[in-house]
Backbone as CSV, one residue per row, in Angstrom:
resi,resn,N_x,N_y,N_z,CA_x,CA_y,CA_z,C_x,C_y,C_z
1,MET,56.769,54.064,-76.761,55.390,54.043,-77.184,54.591,55.005,-76.295
2,ALA,53.717,55.758,-76.913,52.925,56.754,-76.179,51.715,56.112,-75.498
3,GLU,51.303,56.720,-74.411,50.095,56.295,-73.691,48.890,56.461,-74.620
4,ARG,48.025,55.462,-74.673,46.856,55.499,-75.555,45.552,55.807,-74.838
5,ASN,45.533,55.782,-73.515,44.270,55.891,-72.781,44.198,57.144,-71.907
6,LEU,44.557,58.282,-72.447,44.572,59.494,-71.636,43.364,60.406,-71.840
7,ASP,42.268,59.865,-72.293,41.066,60.674,-72.523,40.190,60.659,-71.274
8,PHE,40.447,61.583,-70.356,39.692,61.627,-69.105,38.332,62.302,-69.270
9,ASP,38.064,62.836,-70.459,36.759,63.445,-70.727,35.763,62.434,-71.283
10,ARG,36.243,61.284,-71.699,35.376,60.245,-72.251,34.589,59.591,-71.124
11,ILE,33.280,59.554,-71.272,32.426,58.935,-70.271,32.265,57.462,-70.615
12,ILE,32.590,56.610,-69.664,32.477,55.170,-69.856,31.334,54.669,-68.979
13,ASN,30.343,54.075,-69.604,29.198,53.546,-68.872,29.581,52.192,-68.275
14,ARG,29.703,52.130,-66.974,30.128,50.904,-66.306,28.949,50.081,-65.804
15,ARG,27.740,50.584,-65.970,26.576,49.836,-65.503,26.415,48.554,-66.328
16,ASN,25.895,47.515,-65.671,25.686,46.204,-66.294,26.988,45.533,-66.729
17,THR,28.051,45.796,-65.990,29.335,45.140,-66.244,29.795,44.366,-65.003
18,ASP,28.866,44.068,-64.093,29.167,43.430,-62.806,30.080,44.308,-61.963
19,CYS,29.904,45.593,-62.089,30.691,46.585,-61.380,30.121,46.803,-59.986
20,LEU,30.909,46.556,-58.965,30.467,46.748,-57.586,29.984,48.176,-57.360
21,LYS,30.677,49.121,-57.955,30.377,50.530,-57.732,28.954,50.900,-58.144
22,TYR,28.500,50.379,-59.255,27.179,50.755,-59.755,26.162,49.616,-59.694
23,ASP,26.533,48.449,-60.190,25.568,47.364,-60.341,25.062,46.805,-59.018
24,PHE,25.812,46.962,-57.951,25.383,46.392,-56.687,24.918,47.445,-55.687
25,ALA,24.832,48.699,-56.116,24.388,49.769,-55.217,22.974,49.516,-54.718
26,VAL,22.069,49.140,-55.607,20.679,48.909,-55.215,20.606,47.740,-54.232
27,LYS,21.389,46.694,-54.478,21.399,45.545,-53.573,21.910,45.930,-52.180
28,ARG,22.655,47.013,-52.106,23.184,47.481,-50.829,22.320,48.591,-50.231
29,GLY,21.100,48.745,-50.770,20.158,49.696,-50.205,20.316,51.122,-50.699
30,MET,21.042,51.322,-51.782,21.240,52.663,-52.337,20.259,52.886,-53.481
31,PRO,19.925,54.158,-53.760,19.076,54.433,-54.927,19.822,54.084,-56.217
32,ALA,19.077,53.737,-57.261,19.678,53.317,-58.525,20.541,54.406,-59.155
33,ASP,20.241,55.682,-58.888,20.998,56.771,-59.501,22.078,57.339,-58.573
34,VAL,22.450,56.600,-57.549,23.448,57.080,-56.592,24.807,57.284,-57.276
35,LEU,25.535,58.260,-56.810,26.920,58.450,-57.238,27.777,57.864,-56.112
36,PRO,28.213,56.625,-56.241,28.837,55.903,-55.139,30.295,56.299,-54.912
37,LEU,30.503,57.278,-54.072,31.861,57.721,-53.761,32.465,56.911,-52.618
38,TRP,31.766,55.902,-52.134,32.228,55.089,-51.020,33.223,54.021,-51.452
39,VAL,33.375,53.798,-52.735,34.281,52.744,-53.201,35.411,53.377,-54.011
40,ALA,36.623,52.919,-53.766,37.795,53.438,-54.472,37.862,52.787,-55.850
41,ASP,37.128,53.332,-56.775,37.026,52.786,-58.124,37.052,53.957,-59.091
42,MET,37.626,53.767,-60.240,37.766,54.846,-61.200,36.852,54.618,-62.398
43,ASP,36.438,55.686,-63.017,35.587,55.603,-64.196,36.319,56.073,-65.443
44,PHE,37.597,55.780,-65.515,38.358,56.038,-66.736,39.223,54.818,-67.013
45,GLU,39.679,54.721,-68.254,40.442,53.540,-68.663,41.776,53.433,-67.936
46,THR,42.186,52.205,-67.728,43.505,51.924,-67.158,44.569,52.344,-68.159
47,SER,45.711,52.722,-67.661,46.832,53.093,-68.522,47.117,51.990,-69.544
48,SER,47.403,52.382,-70.769,47.706,51.387,-71.799,48.985,50.618,-71.473
49,TYR,49.885,51.201,-70.693,51.096,50.483,-70.279,50.728,49.292,-69.395
50,ILE,49.781,49.494,-68.476,49.329,48.407,-67.604,48.572,47.377,-68.436
51,GLU,47.705,47.854,-69.307,46.940,46.975,-70.188,47.872,46.072,-70.997
52,ASP,48.895,46.664,-71.619,49.845,45.903,-72.435,50.618,44.883,-71.601
53,ALA,51.031,45.275,-70.395,51.775,44.354,-69.529,50.899,43.164,-69.128
54,LEU,49.623,43.418,-68.838,48.714,42.327,-68.472,48.478,41.381,-69.648
55,VAL,48.330,41.930,-70.853,48.139,41.091,-72.040,49.371,40.210,-72.250
56,GLU,50.544,40.789,-72.130,51.775,40.006,-72.299,51.881,38.912,-71.253
57,ARG,51.556,39.221,-70.022,51.616,38.225,-68.948,50.587,37.124,-69.195
58,ALA,49.383,37.496,-69.648,48.330,36.515,-69.915,48.721,35.571,-71.049
59,LYS,49.524,36.034,-71.984,49.965,35.186,-73.098,50.826,34.018,-72.626
60,MET,51.365,34.088,-71.413,52.156,32.980,-70.881,51.284,31.740,-70.711
61,GLY,49.976,31.943,-70.473,49.046,30.829,-70.381,49.059,30.095,-69.051
62,ILE,49.816,30.552,-68.080,49.856,29.919,-66.759,49.407,30.969,-65.763
63,TYR,48.407,30.622,-64.949,47.832,31.592,-64.031,47.961,31.141,-62.576
64,GLY,49.101,30.606,-62.221,49.339,30.155,-60.856,49.658,31.314,-59.932
65,TYR,49.942,30.975,-58.701,50.290,31.981,-57.712,51.685,32.521,-57.981
66,SER,51.882,33.786,-57.692,53.208,34.382,-57.808,53.453,35.223,-56.562
67,ASP,54.650,35.704,-56.422,54.992,36.490,-55.249,55.763,37.722,-55.700
68,ALA,55.668,38.768,-54.914,56.410,39.999,-55.221,57.906,39.739,-55.034
69,GLN,58.677,40.241,-55.939,60.125,40.085,-55.877,60.761,41.422,-55.501
70,THR,62.063,41.434,-55.370,62.796,42.628,-54.963,62.477,43.852,-55.828
71,PRO,62.323,43.748,-57.154,61.985,44.958,-57.932,60.692,45.628,-57.466
72,TYR,59.712,44.860,-57.045,58.463,45.425,-56.529,58.751,46.259,-55.287
73,PHE,59.470,45.673,-54.338,59.780,46.385,-53.103,60.674,47.594,-53.385
74,GLY,61.554,47.480,-54.371,62.391,48.612,-54.769,61.555,49.767,-55.296
75,ALA,60.517,49.438,-56.069,59.620,50.476,-56.600,58.868,51.167,-55.463
76,VAL,58.392,50.383,-54.497,57.674,50.950,-53.350,58.617,51.840,-52.543
77,ALA,59.805,51.338,-52.259,60.784,52.106,-51.476,61.176,53.392,-52.209
78,GLY,61.342,53.324,-53.522,61.678,54.512,-54.309,60.582,55.554,-54.245
79,TRP,59.320,55.104,-54.321,58.185,56.031,-54.238,58.151,56.686,-52.867
80,MET,58.340,55.881,-51.818,58.326,56.423,-50.453,59.444,57.454,-50.269
81,LYS,60.604,57.186,-50.835,61.726,58.127,-50.710,61.419,59.427,-51.445
82,ARG,60.911,59.319,-52.684,60.611,60.519,-53.475,59.498,61.359,-52.869
83,HIS,58.480,60.705,-52.349,57.299,61.426,-51.870,57.298,61.736,-50.383
84,HIS,58.061,60.978,-49.600,58.020,61.152,-48.147,59.397,61.222,-47.497
85,SER,60.449,61.226,-48.306,61.829,61.273,-47.792,62.079,60.176,-46.756
86,TRP,61.510,59.009,-47.001,61.667,57.868,-46.100,62.181,56.689,-46.901
87,GLU,63.170,55.993,-46.380,63.772,54.859,-47.086,63.527,53.559,-46.317
88,PRO,62.392,52.915,-46.569,62.116,51.664,-45.860,62.991,50.530,-46.377
89,LYS,63.302,49.587,-45.502,64.017,48.376,-45.902,62.987,47.362,-46.400
90,GLU,63.408,46.504,-47.299,62.490,45.523,-47.881,61.806,44.677,-46.805
91,GLU,62.530,44.311,-45.772,61.941,43.448,-44.736,60.884,44.162,-43.892
92,TRP,60.798,45.484,-43.995,59.773,46.230,-43.272,58.438,46.233,-44.019
93,LEU,58.464,45.931,-45.297,57.278,46.042,-46.141,56.539,44.714,-46.218
94,VAL,55.233,44.780,-46.049,54.383,43.597,-46.134,53.315,43.888,-47.169
95,LYS,53.202,43.032,-48.157,52.149,43.253,-49.156,50.866,42.592,-48.681
96,THR,49.764,43.228,-48.990,48.452,42.699,-48.616,47.565,42.727,-49.853
97,PRO,46.472,41.955,-49.834,45.585,41.954,-50.999,44.716,43.200,-51.117
98,GLY,44.785,44.119,-50.141,43.982,45.332,-50.240,44.030,46.146,-48.970
99,VAL,43.525,47.364,-49.054,43.549,48.300,-47.934,42.680,47.813,-46.780
100,VAL,41.471,47.339,-47.070,40.572,46.909,-45.999,41.178,45.734,-45.243
101,PHE,41.762,44.786,-45.965,42.426,43.656,-45.314,43.570,44.152,-44.426
102,ALA,44.356,45.096,-44.928,45.479,45.630,-44.148,44.974,46.317,-42.878
103,LEU,43.890,47.091,-42.984,43.318,47.739,-41.798,42.829,46.705,-40.785
104,ALA,42.179,45.664,-41.279,41.685,44.618,-40.380,42.841,43.929,-39.664
105,MET,43.912,43.649,-40.373,45.067,43.004,-39.750,45.745,43.926,-38.735
106,ALA,45.757,45.231,-39.008,46.343,46.182,-38.056,45.508,46.224,-36.769
107,VAL,44.174,46.225,-36.912,43.304,46.207,-35.737,43.580,44.953,-34.923
108,LYS,43.662,43.818,-35.604,43.887,42.542,-34.921,45.262,42.507,-34.245
109,ALA,46.273,43.053,-34.913,47.644,42.990,-34.385,47.895,43.968,-33.242
110,TYR,47.271,45.142,-33.293,47.637,46.202,-32.352,46.584,46.524,-31.298
111,THR,45.525,45.726,-31.216,44.522,45.938,-30.178,44.190,44.602,-29.537
112,GLU,43.592,44.658,-28.373,43.170,43.454,-27.662,41.653,43.321,-27.762
113,PRO,41.126,42.094,-27.705,39.666,41.934,-27.708,39.026,42.765,-26.600
114,ALA,37.908,43.380,-26.943,37.123,44.249,-26.056,37.837,45.547,-25.714
115,ALA,38.987,45.790,-26.284,39.702,47.043,-26.024,39.027,48.181,-26.770
116,GLY,39.063,49.362,-26.172,38.559,50.549,-26.855,39.505,50.902,-27.978
117,TYR,38.974,51.373,-29.064,39.760,51.662,-30.254,39.295,52.998,-30.804
118,ARG,40.166,53.977,-30.867,39.808,55.290,-31.407,40.659,55.525,-32.643
119,ARG,39.990,55.798,-33.754,40.723,56.079,-34.990,41.272,57.488,-34.937
120,ARG,42.409,57.673,-35.529,43.032,58.992,-35.567,43.229,59.423,-37.015
121,GLY,43.299,60.724,-37.232,43.563,61.222,-38.575,42.293,61.323,-39.398
122,HIS,42.456,61.315,-40.726,41.311,61.481,-41.613,40.509,60.186,-41.702
123,ARG,39.269,60.321,-42.088,38.401,59.158,-42.232,38.747,58.449,-43.538
124,PRO,39.089,57.153,-43.504,39.437,56.447,-44.737,38.221,56.236,-45.622
125,ALA,38.464,56.150,-46.936,37.368,55.927,-47.880,36.664,54.608,-47.603
126,ALA,37.385,53.655,-47.040,36.813,52.337,-46.774,35.977,52.327,-45.505
127,GLY,35.726,53.486,-44.921,35.019,53.686,-43.668,34.201,52.552,-43.107
128,GLY,33.077,52.210,-43.730,32.192,51.204,-43.186,32.827,49.833,-43.086
129,ARG,33.557,49.440,-44.103,34.166,48.117,-44.086,35.305,48.048,-43.086
130,SER,36.040,49.144,-42.899,37.114,49.115,-41.903,36.520,49.116,-40.505
131,SER,35.358,49.741,-40.332,34.678,49.699,-39.037,34.264,48.281,-38.698
132,HIS,33.906,47.518,-39.714,33.515,46.131,-39.503,34.660,45.335,-38.887
133,ALA,35.898,45.659,-39.245,37.057,44.947,-38.690,37.144,45.125,-37.183
134,VAL,36.680,46.249,-36.697,36.721,46.509,-35.259,35.858,45.489,-34.530
135,SER,34.606,45.337,-34.961,33.701,44.399,-34.279,33.992,42.953,-34.650
136,GLN,34.459,42.708,-35.865,34.749,41.348,-36.311,35.770,40.662,-35.405
137,TYR,36.709,41.407,-34.879,37.756,40.834,-34.034,37.507,41.085,-32.552
138,GLY,36.249,41.363,-32.191,35.885,41.498,-30.794,36.337,42.799,-30.158
139,ARG,36.645,43.801,-30.984,37.026,45.104,-30.447,35.795,45.993,-30.431
140,ARG,35.894,47.121,-29.775,34.793,48.079,-29.786,35.382,49.472,-30.008
141,ARG,34.572,50.334,-30.591,35.017,51.715,-30.795,34.975,52.460,-29.476
142,ALA,35.995,53.253,-29.218,36.027,54.039,-27.988,35.403,55.413,-28.185
143,GLY,35.083,55.749,-29.407,34.480,57.048,-29.686,35.054,57.612,-30.968
144,GLY,34.778,58.855,-31.213,35.266,59.471,-32.445,34.231,59.319,-33.538
145,TRP,34.659,59.475,-34.762,33.731,59.444,-35.887,33.410,58.024,-36.294
146,GLY,32.371,57.883,-37.075,31.991,56.676,-37.764,31.618,55.513,-36.961
């Protein structure tokens, strides 16, 4: 079956859909017409393959907790091998509910309270929220950006 949602030229108005990217910008002190590039959110339709898989899963009628199984970790390991020539073992991989949570846990795991913390590399898109993890766990920035 062919992908049905490949129209990247179609403009989708996401305002008034409880969208964090647009609907809550004013509440966060931004102008109403802001182009919010601070949030990792897309303004095009999700792949129809993902849409179809979610509909099929929803038809089961049970929405309890689930856990990632070996095929998930195999997909991650395969991507890492193809894109980075690295073959991680399943036990090395930890799934998290999101990037900001993962950054916060890394700060907590690899720094001590009141320790200086200097970020290295490029500035993450989650900038402000990841900075919050530094102070939330009693750490302080040692310098650098942001």
